[in-house]
N, C-alpha and C positions, 0 to 999 in steps of 0.2 A: 437479449441487450450484450452480451456479450458471449459473440461465437468463435471465439478465437484462445479458450483456455486448452492447455494440454491438457491431452489424456494422460488419467497415469493410473497409477493402482490405488489410489485414497480411499478409493468407496470398498475397495475390498479389506484393507489394513484395517477401516474403522470399523468394518463389520466383523474382524475376524478377535477384535482385542474384545469387542460386544459379546463375542460368543463364547470366549475365553476366559473372560473375568469371572477370576473366584473369588469368594468372599476371605479369603485369607491371603490373595493380593492387595486387598485394599488396605493402607493404615488405618491403624488404629484411630488418628482423630477425625480422618475422612468420614468413619465409620462413626462415628458420634454424631460429624457432622449430618450426615445421610439421617440421623434420628430426628437432628432440632430439624432439619427442613420436614419431615413427613410429619411431626407433632403441629408445626405451622402450616401446616396443609390441610391439616383436621379439620383444626379450627375454621378455617376458610371453607371447605367443603361444608362443614354446618351452616357456617354463616347464608347460604346459597341458598338456603328453603325460604329465606324473602322476597327473593328476588321475580319479577313476573317471567322474566324470559326461563330464566332454569323452570316454572313451573309448566312453561309450555313443553321442555323439551324434556321431563322430566315425565309429563305426560304422555308424550312420545314412545320413547323410551318404553315404558309400564305397557302401553298399550300394543305394542308392537314385539317385544321379546317374551320368553316364557316365564310365564307367573312362578314358576315352581324352579327356576333357574337357579345356577351355585353361587351365583353376584349378586353382592348388595346395593342398593341405593341407599347411600349414606342418610340424605334429608327423607326419604319414607319411611325407612329399615324396611321394605319390600326387597324381591327378590326379582331377577331378568337374567337373560342369557349375557354372554362376559363383554359383546359389544355394545348394548345396551347400557349397561355397567358403568362401561369408561364414556359411554357418550353422557349421562346422567352425571356421573361424579365429577369430569372434565369440566361440563358448565356451570356446576353447580361453584367450584370452589376459585373460579375466577369471575364469579360474580362482585363480590367485596372490596375488589381491589386491596388486595392485602398478600396476596398471596407471592411468594418469592420470585428475586429477580437477579440473574446475570449481567453486569453492567456492558463488560465487553461484547456480548454476545446480541443483547437488552431483547433478551428474551424470556420469559416467565416457565422456568423446568417443570416445576412441582405439579402445575395446573394437568399439564399432558404424561407427565410420566408415571405419577402415583395412581392415577385411575386405570392405566393402561397395566404396569405390575401389578396390583390389589387382583383387579378381575382376572387377571392369567391364573395368579397365586390361589385363590378362592376357589378356580376351576380345577385345577391338575394337583391343589392341596398341597402347595409348596412351603416349604421352612421357611422361618423368619428371616435367616442368615439367604437363603435364594432370593428372597425377595430385595433386601436390601442389596445385594451386589448386584441384581438386574436395576433397581433404581440407580444406583451408582452408573451404570453402565447406559442407562436412558439420558443421565444428566449427562455424562462426558461425551456422549457422542451429539446429541441436540445441542447443545454450547459450541461445540467445535461447527457443526453444520452453519449455528446462527454467526458467527464471526467468520466462516466463508463467504457465506453472502457478502457480507458486508453494508458499508451504509446505506449506500444508492438503493439497497433493496429494501431497508425498513421504509424509504420514504413511501412509498407505494404497498407495501407488504407487510402484513402483521408477524413479526415473524414467531411467534409461540404459534400459529395456525398453520407455518410450513416447515422451519425445522422441526416443528415440537411435532407434527406424526411421522418423522425420522427418528424422533428420540423415543416415541412411544413404541414405536415397531421395534427399537431397541431394546426397548425396559421389557417386552412380552417378548419378545424371539428369546432372550435369556433366561426366563420366567420357563419355557419350554423346552428350554435346551437343544436349539436348534445349533447343528455346526454351523461353520462361516462361510461354509457356499450356499446354504439352506437362508441364514441372516440376509445375504449380501440381496436374495433376490426379496427377502422381502423391506428389503430397503428401497429394493427397484419399485416394489408396488408402491410402498409407504409415498414417496418422493413425487410418482405420477399421480398424486391425489392431493398434494398439498398444495392448500389455497388459503386464502385470508386479507383481506384487503381492505384498505383504510377508510373508505369513502363513507363505511355507515355512520362515522364521527360527525358528520357533516348535517347527517338528519337525526341523529340522537336516536338512532336504527338500536335494536337487539344483538346485531352480527356479533359482537366479539364474544360472547358465552358460547357461542356455537361455534367459533373458531377454536373454542380448546377442548370441548365436548367432542367436535367433530374430529380433530386431531388425533385425538387420544383414541378413539372408536376407529379411525382409521388405520393407523399404526397396528391398532390390536389385531384389528382383519387384515392386516397385508402380513402378519408375524404366523394367524392362523394357515391363511391360505398358501404362506411359501411352504409349510409345515406339511399340508397336503398337495404340494407339487408344482403349484401353482411357481412360474419364473414371473422375475423382473430384471429390468433393468440394470447391465453391471456396471455402469459408469454414472448412473443416473443422478450424481450429485456434479462431476466435472465432464461429463461426456458434452460433447457437440451441443445436442439437443436436452442438455439436463438440466437440471434446477439454476446451477448459476450461470450458464447460457442463455436460457430464460427470462431469469428473476433478478439480475445485478450488470450491473456494471463494472463491479469492481470485485468482485468474486475471487479467492486465493488460495487456490487446492492445497496451500500449505500448512494452512491454517487446520485443517483436517484430521493431519495427523500429527498437529503440535506437541512435543514429547508426550508422546500416549502411554501412559503406566509409570512416568514420573510427576510428570504436573497433571495436580487431581484438581479440573475446576469446578468439581462438585464444591468444595471446600470455598471457591472465590464466591459463592452465590449470596445473596442481599437478601435481608430482610426485607419488609416494609413497614414499616413506622406508622404512616399515613397511611389512610383508608382513598388513594386517590391515586393515578398514574404516576407513576417511580419519575417521572420528567421535571413535575411540581415537587419533588421532594430537598432537593439542594436547594431551592431560591424558600422553599417555606425552612426551613433549617437557620437558612441564611440570616433572612427575618425574623426569627426568636433571635436567633444571638445578637442581632444588633439591636432588638428590643430588650434582651435582658441587661446586654453592656450600657446603654443608654437608659437606664429606668423609662422608656417608654410605653405608654399606655394606646391603645386603640384609637382613643381620638385624639391624640398626637398627630398621628401619621396622614401628611396631603397626599402624599403620591410614592409609588413604588414602583422602581423601573427593575425587573429581572436581568441578567445577566446571564444569557442561557448560551446553547449548544443548537446547532441548525436542526437534530430532529427533534428538539423541543417546539421549535417554530413549524415544523412538520406534522406533528402531531397533534401541537394546542390550539396553533393558529387557526385552522379552520373553525372552532368551539369560542364565538365572540360572545353568545346571548343563551345559554346553556337552556334548556325547556324541562330536561329530564334529574333526575337524582344525578344518575349514570354519567349521564354527559356534564354536568358538572363539576366530577371528578375528573377531567379533561379541561378545564378552562383554569388557566393559572392566578386569574384574579379572584375567581371564587375560592379557591385552594388559601390563596395568600389570604382572603379576607377572614376565612373560617379560623386560619392558624392566630392571626391577629385576635382576633376576639375569643376563643377559647384556648389556644397554647399549644394547641395538636388539633388537627383534622380527623375526627373520628365519625365514626359513622352514623351514628345519632345525629351528629352536629350536621352532620348533610340529608340526613332528613328530614331535621327540621328546621335547618338556616340556608339552603341554598340560595333560595329565594325570597328571604327576609330584606325589608328595607336596608336595613344597614349591611348586609353582606353586601347585595347590588352597589348600593353607592361607593363601599370600598372598593368591590371590583371593578368598575368603571374608573378609578384611577388609579389600577395596577398596567401597565404595560410591558412587554418582551422586549428583549434586543441581542442581536448576538455579539458576544462575545469574543476576539479571538482565541484569549487565553483559555475560557470552557470548549471551546470547540476544538482546538488544538488536543485539549486533553484528554477530549470522550472519542469512542465508549469508555477505554480501560477507567477513567478517572469520571464522576460526576462530581464536579463545584460548584458548588452554590454561591452565587454574588450579589446580592441585592444592594441599591441606592436609595435611601429613603430621605424623602422631604418632608418634613417636619412643617406643621401648622404656625410654628412662630420661625419659619424662617430658616433653619439648620438642615446642612447637608450628610447625611450620616450612612455609613455603609458597613455592612456586615457580609458574613463569608463561611463556610465552610469546604473543609477538603473531601472530608467525607461523611455524608449525611449518617442520622443515625441509621441502623440497622446493617450499612459495609462490613466487610470483615474485618476493617480495622477501628469499628466502631458498633459491632455486635453486639446484640442483644443477649443477653445471660439464658440458662437455663427457666430459671425464675420467671424471666421476662417475657420466654414462649411459651411459657403454661399460662400464665396469665394473659397472654393477647389471642392463645388458642380458648381457653374457658370465656371471655369475651366476646368474640364472635360465637360461639356457642350457642351464648345465650342472647345474643343478636338474633340467632337465626329461630330459635325456637325448636331446633330440628334435637335438641339431647338433655335433659334433665340435667342440671347441675352435678348428681350423682353418676350418673350416666357415661357422662364427658368426662369426669375426671376419673374416671377407674376404665375406661381407655385409652386415654392418655397415662395412665399407668401402663398399661401392656404396654403401648406404642416406643415408651422407653426403654422395656424391656423385651421389643419383639428380636433381636439375636437371638433369644433362647426356644424361643416359642416353635414346634416342632412341623407344626402345620397351620397355615396362616387362614383362617376363620371371618367371622364377621364379628364386624371392628364394636359393633351394637347391638343389644338385647332385639327380636326381633316386636316391632309393631305389637 
């Protein structure tokens, strides 16, 4: 798509940053945010036990991996090999649609970074500090790769599957303490495996969980193979036939090394409050704001226009009549219907109500419209704007500049822990006691001398 990218040393610089990042280099607020993101991810991983695609992927992982392996499959408490654990935990943590997102990269870092880092850490007995440093390395690399690939990439490719493969490689390479030149080879092998296409949404297919699990597993494999001497392309990101050239028409290599070591993109990552595609959240929060401000009840709403950026139209537009729960989370009309009816688009509301007559009737009165202000701000800012027409003929407006969960409107640790416990209960993968004990240990993971199992064996 873009064959004229200048060949730079950006891939090498990014690999060197990931390989040499020490725990002491990371500012304390960024470490604390990494802990927040870890607890948030843990809840999402446990929630995945409820998912049909997760069951299929976990069954495959446990059938083909070592039953006595060193790594944990969270939803079953079983053991397996590092690659299969990364695959299973990555898929599980992307099912509930509540894993984190970086706005500018349009990328879900946790679902690829933590599974790869955890599997690598459990396999070599890394410390909690090494694990956290690896996770931050993965976030910093993956976010910059997502930003580098640009808006044109996201129109066709699911960035979590593409940039996520390199992010997972960075995290695993850092746990394995690979040298910068070896980490660069890991990037090369990761980038050549990077994949993930949005076409699955048109059919309500299960591929999204495979994107995340596959990225985590492929990135881990790339790092492991590099440690064993396998070489990879040295300019896999910005080379003439690299990811930018093949997957983007607006790739910008300067984004790859943007303020490395001073701008901490990890801290820019947003939490997901609603259990739906992040592109629906700005409009959902704007609708809630309009309802609160004007004292509206759901029965008073005749129609809603969601004013959106082009990325929302690209991803959500194909989903007009969702037939599965997961597909409904990519339907703007369904999400706004559930928000208007219940005040929050939560997991159980989707399960019970996504095809309820009241939901479908409201869904069919929602439309999306490209908004120049919203589109110009995207992806750096995800502004929410809605126009509501009431049954008595009024035209009302709602707006949010930072949806709940964004860095400027973030979740407290109490909210993060409550969310994680709710997700754990939904999936049924852990008792309240086991989940709370694991979360308590995750808050203190910095002091863990050796990362082991997060949950007791089944």
